[in-house]
VOPAGU-2260 file (C-alpha; in pm, 1 decimal, decimal comma):
REM VOPAGU-2260
SITE   aa  ch    i         X         Y         Z
SITE  UNK   A    0      -0,9     -10,0      11,2
SITE  UNK   A    1     124,4     339,8     -93,4
SITE  UNK   A    2     236,5     595,5     182,6
SITE  UNK   A    3     -45,3     806,6     286,6
SITE  UNK   A    4     -41,6    1174,3     228,3
SITE  UNK   A    5      20,5    1364,5     553,0
SITE  UNK   A    6    -291,7    1562,7     649,5
SITE  UNK   A    7     -76,8    1888,5     689,8
SITE  UNK   A    8     -11,8    1854,7     298,1
SITE  UNK   A    9    -375,3    1813,3     222,0
SITE  UNK   A   10    -477,2    2110,9     445,6
SITE  UNK   A   11    -203,0    2325,5     275,0
SITE  UNK   A   12    -342,7    2257,6     -74,0
SITE  UNK   A   13    -707,5    2324,5      55,8
SITE  UNK   A   14    -600,4    2658,0     202,5
SITE  UNK   A   15    -409,7    2742,7    -120,3
SITE  UNK   A   16    -713,1    2670,0    -327,1
SITE  UNK   A   17    -945,0    2853,7     -95,4
SITE  UNK   A   18    -730,4    3176,0    -113,4
SITE  UNK   A   19    -715,7    3160,7    -496,7
SITE  UNK   A   20   -1097,0    3143,9    -504,9
SITE  UNK   A   21   -1151,3    3408,1    -244,7
SITE  UNK   A   22    -924,0    3640,2    -423,4
SITE  UNK   A   23   -1077,6    3553,4    -749,0
SITE  UNK   A   24    -726,9    3476,0    -867,9
SITE  UNK   A   25    -885,3    3184,3   -1052,9
SITE  UNK   A   26   -1244,1    3078,8   -1160,8
SITE  UNK   A   27   -1216,6    2724,1   -1047,9
SITE  UNK   A   28    -988,8    2463,5    -911,9
SITE  UNK   A   29    -944,5    2112,2   -1046,0
SITE  UNK   A   30    -857,1    1836,8    -806,7
SITE  UNK   A   31   -1000,8    1526,3    -635,1
SITE  UNK   A   32   -1297,9    1513,4    -414,7
SITE  UNK   A   33   -1406,2    1254,5    -174,1
SITE  UNK   A   34   -1790,9    1171,9     -97,3
SITE  UNK   A   35   -1999,7     861,3     -28,1
SITE  UNK   A   36   -1943,8     745,0    -376,7
SITE  UNK   A   37   -1560,6     749,5    -343,7
SITE  UNK   A   38   -1283,4     968,3    -488,5
SITE  UNK   A   39   -1327,4    1128,4    -829,8
SITE  UNK   A   40   -1210,8    1440,8    -998,9
SITE  UNK   A   41   -1393,3    1750,7    -940,4
SITE  UNK   A   42   -1410,8    2111,0   -1041,0
SITE  UNK   A   43   -1431,0    2346,4    -720,0
SITE  UNK   A   44   -1592,7    2681,7    -762,2
SITE  UNK   A   45   -1625,3    2793,2    -404,4
SITE  UNK   A   46   -1406,8    2829,4    -115,8
SITE  UNK   A   47   -1675,8    2620,3     101,6
SITE  UNK   A   48   -1644,5    2326,7    -108,0
SITE  UNK   A   49   -1274,1    2277,0     -64,8
SITE  UNK   A   50   -1328,5    2056,6     243,1
SITE  UNK   A   51   -1394,1    1773,1      15,5
SITE  UNK   A   52   -1050,2    1791,3    -162,2
SITE  UNK   A   53    -813,2    1500,5    -132,9
SITE  UNK   A   54    -479,7    1410,9    -287,5
SITE  UNK   A   55    -494,5    1028,7    -316,0
SITE  UNK   A   56    -514,1     814,6    -519,1
SITE  UNK   A   57    -293,8     955,3    -794,5
SITE  UNK   A   58    -511,1    1078,7   -1096,2
SITE  UNK   A   59    -386,0    1229,1   -1416,7
SITE  UNK   A   60    -571,2    1567,6   -1383,9
SITE  UNK   A   61    -381,9    1714,4   -1663,8
SITE  UNK   A   62    -594,7    1486,0   -1908,1
SITE  UNK   A   63    -912,9    1654,3   -1760,0
SITE  UNK   A   64    -803,0    1983,4   -1779,0
SITE  UNK   A   65    -811,6    1998,5   -2153,7
SITE  UNK   A   66   -1184,8    1945,4   -2194,5
SITE  UNK   A   67   -1244,2    2167,5   -1890,8
SITE  UNK   A   68   -1077,1    2459,0   -2056,0
SITE  UNK   A   69   -1210,1    2400,0   -2400,1
SITE  UNK   A   70   -1556,1    2419,8   -2283,3
SITE  UNK   A   71   -1517,3    2706,4   -2027,5
SITE  UNK   A   72   -1600,9    3052,7   -2114,5
SITE  UNK   A   73   -1332,0    3273,8   -2272,1
SITE  UNK   A   74   -1082,9    3398,9   -2022,5
SITE  UNK   A   75   -1168,7    3132,6   -1769,8
SITE  UNK   A   76    -878,1    3065,4   -1530,1
SITE  UNK   A   77    -824,2    2724,1   -1392,1
SITE  UNK   A   78    -598,5    2614,7   -1082,1
SITE  UNK   A   79    -485,6    2247,0   -1119,0
SITE  UNK   A   80    -363,3    2048,3    -827,6
SITE  UNK   A   81     -37,0    1929,9    -996,5
SITE  UNK   A   82     206,6    1657,0    -922,7
SITE  UNK   A   83     532,8    1681,9   -1120,5
SITE  UNK   A   84     405,7    1469,4   -1415,5
SITE  UNK   A   85      81,5    1667,3   -1433,9
SITE  UNK   A   86     273,7    1990,8   -1473,4
SITE  UNK   A   87     527,3    1840,7   -1748,3
SITE  UNK   A   88     205,2    1698,8   -1924,2
SITE  UNK   A   89      32,0    2031,2   -1912,5
SITE  UNK   A   90     341,1    2206,5   -2048,0
SITE  UNK   A   91     348,5    1964,2   -2331,4
SITE  UNK   A   92     -16,2    2003,7   -2415,7
SITE  UNK   A   93      54,0    2380,7   -2416,1
SITE  UNK   A   94     324,0    2347,7   -2680,5
SITE  UNK   A   95      84,2    2147,6   -2891,3
SITE  UNK   A   96    -196,6    2422,5   -2855,9
SITE  UNK   A   97    -432,2    2184,4   -2689,5
SITE  UNK   A   98    -457,1    2410,6   -2380,3
SITE  UNK   A   99    -372,7    2779,1   -2287,7
SITE  UNK   A  100    -101,8    2748,7   -2046,7
SITE  UNK   A  101    -115,4    3111,2   -1961,4
SITE  UNK   A  102    -460,6    3073,9   -1799,8
SITE  UNK   A  103    -355,3    2794,9   -1575,9
SITE  UNK   A  104    -228,1    2818,4   -1206,1
SITE  UNK   A  105     -36,8    2520,9   -1074,8
SITE  UNK   A  106     -65,2    2423,2    -708,8
SITE  UNK   A  107     241,4    2199,9    -673,1
SITE  UNK   A  108     222,0    1890,1    -472,0
SITE  UNK   A  109     542,0    1664,7    -442,7
SITE  UNK   A  110     496,9    1292,1    -436,4
SITE  UNK   A  111     592,4    1090,0    -137,8
SITE  UNK   A  112     887,7     824,7    -176,8
SITE  UNK   A  113     635,6     525,3    -216,3
SITE  UNK   A  114     460,7     699,3    -506,3
SITE  UNK   A  115     802,7     790,5    -663,7
SITE  UNK   A  116     922,6     425,1    -637,2
SITE  UNK   A  117     610,9     282,6    -794,9
SITE  UNK   A  118     605,1     513,8   -1079,7
SITE  UNK   A  119     992,4     480,1   -1118,9
SITE  UNK   A  120     989,4     870,9   -1121,0
SITE  UNK   A  121    1311,2    1053,9   -1149,8
SITE  UNK   A  122    1164,6    1383,0   -1079,3
SITE  UNK   A  123     855,1    1333,2    -846,4
SITE  UNK   A  124     791,9    1695,7    -774,7
SITE  UNK   A  125     668,5    2002,2    -988,7
SITE  UNK   A  126     892,8    2315,2   -1057,4
SITE  UNK   A  127     730,4    2483,6    -758,8
SITE  UNK   A  128     638,1    2287,3    -450,5
SITE  UNK   A  129     348,2    2436,6    -259,6
SITE  UNK   A  130     266,7    2119,6     -45,3
SITE  UNK   A  131     461,3    1801,7      49,7
SITE  UNK   A  132     850,4    1754,9      57,3
SITE  UNK   A  133    1081,6    1665,5    -222,9
SITE  UNK   A  134    1228,4    1312,6    -211,1
SITE  UNK   A  135    1506,5    1191,1    -429,7
SITE  UNK   A  136    1417,1    1067,8    -782,2
SITE  UNK   A  137    1434,9     696,3    -844,6
SITE  UNK   A  138    1791,3     568,0    -954,8
SITE  UNK   A  139    1708,2     368,6   -1263,4
SITE  UNK   A  140    2053,1     205,2   -1278,3
SITE  UNK   A  141    1962,2       4,6    -957,4
SITE  UNK   A  142    1616,8    -132,3    -995,2
SITE  UNK   A  143    1493,3    -479,5   -1057,9
SITE  UNK   A  144    1210,0    -382,9   -1277,3
SITE  UNK   A  145    1454,9    -196,3   -1503,6
SITE  UNK   A  146    1694,0    -475,5   -1521,6
SITE  UNK   A  147    1437,9    -748,4   -1601,9
SITE  UNK   A  148    1307,6    -575,1   -1915,3
SITE  UNK   A  149    1584,4    -326,7   -2021,3
SITE  UNK   A  150    1913,1    -495,4   -1872,6
SITE  UNK   A  151    1911,7    -835,8   -2019,0
SITE  UNK   A  152    2088,5    -925,0   -2349,6
SITE  UNK   A  153    1893,4    -862,1   -2662,6
SITE  UNK   A  154    1734,1   -1219,8   -2702,0
SITE  UNK   A  155    1624,5   -1234,7   -2348,9
SITE  UNK   A  156    1508,1    -880,6   -2362,5
SITE  UNK   A  157    1306,5    -942,7   -2674,5
SITE  UNK   A  158    1153,0   -1250,0   -2520,4
SITE  UNK   A  159    1044,4   -1065,3   -2203,1
SITE  UNK   A  160     862,5    -804,7   -2412,6
SITE  UNK   A  161     702,4   -1053,3   -2650,2
SITE  UNK   A  162     559,5   -1240,3   -2348,5
SITE  UNK   A  163     426,8    -912,3   -2203,9
SITE  UNK   A  164     278,6    -798,5   -2531,5
SITE  UNK   A  165     107,6   -1134,5   -2566,3
SITE  UNK   A  166    -107,8   -1055,6   -2266,4
SITE  UNK   A  167    -251,1    -745,4   -2437,6
SITE  UNK   A  168    -639,7    -747,5   -2475,1
SITE  UNK   A  169    -623,3    -417,5   -2693,0
SITE  UNK   A  170    -877,7    -223,9   -2460,2
SITE  UNK   A  171    -674,2      96,2   -2539,9
SITE  UNK   A  172    -650,8     182,8   -2174,3
SITE  UNK   A  173    -285,9     280,2   -2229,2
SITE  UNK   A  174    -387,1     547,6   -2515,9
SITE  UNK   A  175    -694,0     683,0   -2329,9
SITE  UNK   A  176    -500,7     729,5   -2000,4
SITE  UNK   A  177    -209,1     900,0   -2158,5
SITE  UNK   A  178    -234,6    1287,6   -2092,3
SITE  UNK   A  179      -9,0    1362,5   -2399,5
SITE  UNK   A  180    -179,9    1139,4   -2638,3
SITE  UNK   A  181    -432,2    1392,7   -2790,5
SITE  UNK   A  182    -484,0    1332,2   -3159,6
SITE  UNK   A  183    -823,3    1396,2   -3283,2
SITE  UNK   A  184    -806,8    1091,3   -3507,3
SITE  UNK   A  185    -610,7     785,9   -3359,1
SITE  UNK   A  186    -388,0     576,2   -3612,6
SITE  UNK   A  187    -425,6     298,7   -3377,2
SITE  UNK   A  188    -779,8     245,6   -3508,7
SITE  UNK   A  189    -704,8     280,2   -3860,6
SITE  UNK   A  190    -687,7     -55,9   -4011,1
SITE  UNK   A  191    -414,2      84,8   -4249,4
SITE  UNK   A  192    -170,1     101,0   -3949,2
SITE  UNK   A  193    -305,6    -155,0   -3704,1
SITE  UNK   A  194    -477,6    -468,5   -3778,1
SITE  UNK   A  195    -841,5    -488,1   -3673,8
SITE  UNK   A  196    -977,8    -749,1   -3441,6
SITE  UNK   A  197    -637,3    -898,9   -3330,4
SITE  UNK   A  198    -591,5   -1007,9   -2986,0
SITE  UNK   A  199    -325,2    -985,1   -2884,2
SITE  UNK   A  200    -234,5    -682,9   -3141,2
SITE  UNK   A  201      88,2    -706,8   -3346,8
SITE  UNK   A  202     378,1    -569,2   -3128,6
SITE  UNK   A  203     540,7    -347,9   -3393,1
SITE  UNK   A  204     230,3    -213,0   -3543,1
SITE  UNK   A  205      37,9    -140,0   -3231,6
SITE  UNK   A  206     250,0    -115,0   -2907,0
SITE  UNK   A  207     568,3      16,7   -3085,1
SITE  UNK   A  208     372,0     277,4   -3292,4
SITE  UNK   A  209     202,1     396,6   -2982,6
SITE  UNK   A  210     519,6     422,1   -2802,3
SITE  UNK   A  211     706,9     601,7   -3067,6
SITE  UNK   A  212     417,0     847,2   -3135,2
SITE  UNK   A  213     453,3     991,2   -2789,8
SITE  UNK   A  214     820,2     942,2   -2758,2
SITE  UNK   A  215     905,6    1315,5   -2740,1
SITE  UNK   A  216     617,1    1409,3   -2538,9
SITE  UNK   A  217     620,7    1126,3   -2260,7
SITE  UNK   A  218     614,8    1277,6   -1923,2
SITE  UNK   A  219     697,7     970,6   -1729,4
SITE  UNK   A  220     354,5     963,0   -1545,3
SITE  UNK   A  221     311,9     608,0   -1572,4
SITE  UNK   A  222     -49,5     641,2   -1644,3
SITE  UNK   A  223     -30,7     403,7   -1954,0
SITE  UNK   A  224      85,1     104,9   -1740,5
SITE  UNK   A  225    -144,4     193,4   -1436,4
SITE  UNK   A  226    -423,3     156,6   -1673,3
SITE  UNK   A  227    -326,9    -153,1   -1820,2
SITE  UNK   A  228    -547,3    -437,3   -1673,1
SITE  UNK   A  229    -286,5    -713,9   -1767,8
SITE  UNK   A  230      25,6    -558,9   -1611,2
SITE  UNK   A  231     223,0    -460,2   -1912,0
SITE  UNK   A  232     516,7    -240,7   -1791,7
SITE  UNK   A  233     481,8      31,9   -2048,1
SITE  UNK   A  234     668,6     280,3   -1859,6
SITE  UNK   A  235     974,6      66,4   -1918,7
SITE  UNK   A  236     916,1      94,9   -2289,4
SITE  UNK   A  237     925,0     479,3   -2279,6
SITE  UNK   A  238    1223,0     527,7   -2034,2
SITE  UNK   A  239    1496,4     451,0   -2301,3
SITE  UNK   A  240    1324,4     693,0   -2556,4
SITE  UNK   A  241    1330,8     960,4   -2292,3
SITE  UNK   A  242    1694,8     887,3   -2177,5
SITE  UNK   A  243    1784,1     895,3   -2558,1
SITE  UNK   A  244    1638,2    1242,4   -2592,7
SITE  UNK   A  245    1814,9    1363,0   -2280,2
SITE  UNK   A  246    2162,9    1219,7   -2371,0
SITE  UNK   A  247    2155,6    1322,1   -2744,2
SITE  UNK   A  248    1979,6    1655,0   -2725,2
SITE  UNK   A  249    1966,6    1769,4   -2361,9
SITE  UNK   A  250    1587,5    1761,9   -2396,7
SITE  UNK   A  251    1331,7    1651,6   -2154,0
SITE  UNK   A  252     972,8    1670,9   -2221,3
SITE  UNK   A  253     774,5    1890,9   -2006,4
SITE  UNK   A  254    1090,9    2062,2   -1839,0
SITE  UNK   A  255    1103,7    2375,1   -2054,4
SITE  UNK   A  256     774,7    2529,3   -2158,1
SITE  UNK   A  257     942,6    2753,8   -2429,2
SITE  UNK   A  258    1149,2    2473,8   -2599,6
SITE  UNK   A  259    1003,3    2244,1   -2852,0
SITE  UNK   A  260    1091,3    1907,3   -2887,8
SITE  UNK   A  261    1423,1    1845,4   -3116,9
SITE  UNK   A  262    1212,5    1621,3   -3326,9
SITE  UNK   A  263     989,6    1913,3   -3423,8
SITE  UNK   A  264    1259,6    2176,6   -3453,3
SITE  UNK   A  265    1475,1    2313,3   -3734,5
SITE  UNK   A  266    1748,8    2074,9   -3755,6
SITE  UNK   A  267    1867,6    2232,6   -4096,7
SITE  UNK   A  268    1983,9    2546,0   -3954,0
SITE  UNK   A  269    2049,8    2421,8   -3599,5
SITE  UNK   A  270    2173,2    2070,8   -3613,9
SITE  UNK   A  271    2270,3    1924,4   -3284,9
SITE  UNK   A  272    2631,2    1869,0   -3201,3
SITE  UNK   A  273    2759,9    1566,4   -3380,2
SITE  UNK   A  274    2442,3    1520,1   -3599,7
SITE  UNK   A  275    2527,3    1553,8   -3974,4
SITE  UNK   A  276    2276,4    1687,6   -4225,5
SITE  UNK   A  277    2175,2    1466,4   -4514,4
SITE  UNK   A  278    2193,6    1605,7   -4874,6
SITE  UNK   A  279    1852,3    1569,1   -4956,6
SITE  UNK   A  280    1751,5    1850,6   -4705,2
SITE  UNK   A  281    1859,6    2114,8   -4956,6
SITE  UNK   A  282    1579,0    2019,0   -5191,4
SITE  UNK   A  283    1299,5    2106,9   -4933,1
SITE  UNK   A  284    1094,5    2391,6   -5042,5
SITE  UNK   A  285     987,3    2459,0   -4688,5
SITE  UNK   A  286    1186,9    2402,3   -4372,8
SITE  UNK   A  287    1048,1    2173,9   -4090,3
SITE  UNK   A  288    1022,4    2473,3   -3856,1
SITE  UNK   A  289     802,6    2662,9   -4092,1
SITE  UNK   A  290     569,2    2379,4   -4121,2
SITE  UNK   A  291     475,7    2398,5   -3742,0
SITE  UNK   A  292     514,7    2758,3   -3646,7
């Protein structure tokens, strides 16, 4: 069982949220509420309602913030109770014009050590911590789960993943839970890309395509594997991709609001150190940067 959030942390978040609403600094607060039916996400619009706010269990609130903001009146300002991964996800959604980052207020909550360990989180806190205390991130070089799926030799590693993916029931839980998977039309439902009616789905055209699609936006929240009903360790599929971006480009998804992914940037004029530019780029009539700006 995960370590409980200390009451002082919850009280601190409630007090901050109340103050924001009283001062009319925001129009609403997105968090978790507990009532007779259990715990679920809720939009709070009055200071009196904040007594119902709780911080557990973990819930990817950044996914819910997008429809809340898209349906809200123009100029609506929303405070979001944010773990580190939630804040990083909102940053990535802002880069992709899925949410107006300037109308958000983050109430930053640092995760406890037990939560960080379960999520294999290397940075279990947001940029500003309003409640909770920072704990060290997980050392991935000394973790049994990482060694099992990523540390073995290639044949053994492939067999581990083949067995894991053979359990897939194609429920789309990983896609639906991911806060940065936000396309209007999903290629995983297009028979041209992924076979229809296949259980388990093909590893290359389903799981690896999904993984690569969010490779430069994954914020290591672990929502994909938490949503998986058959226990596929999907976060371990993303970690090498995140590490490759960090190692090759010094880039980490969600860390810098003003910096676009190097996979979307203009590598013709600004190639990364040690990266050669192929000859065919001179034939492009428009540069990649122009296509997304």
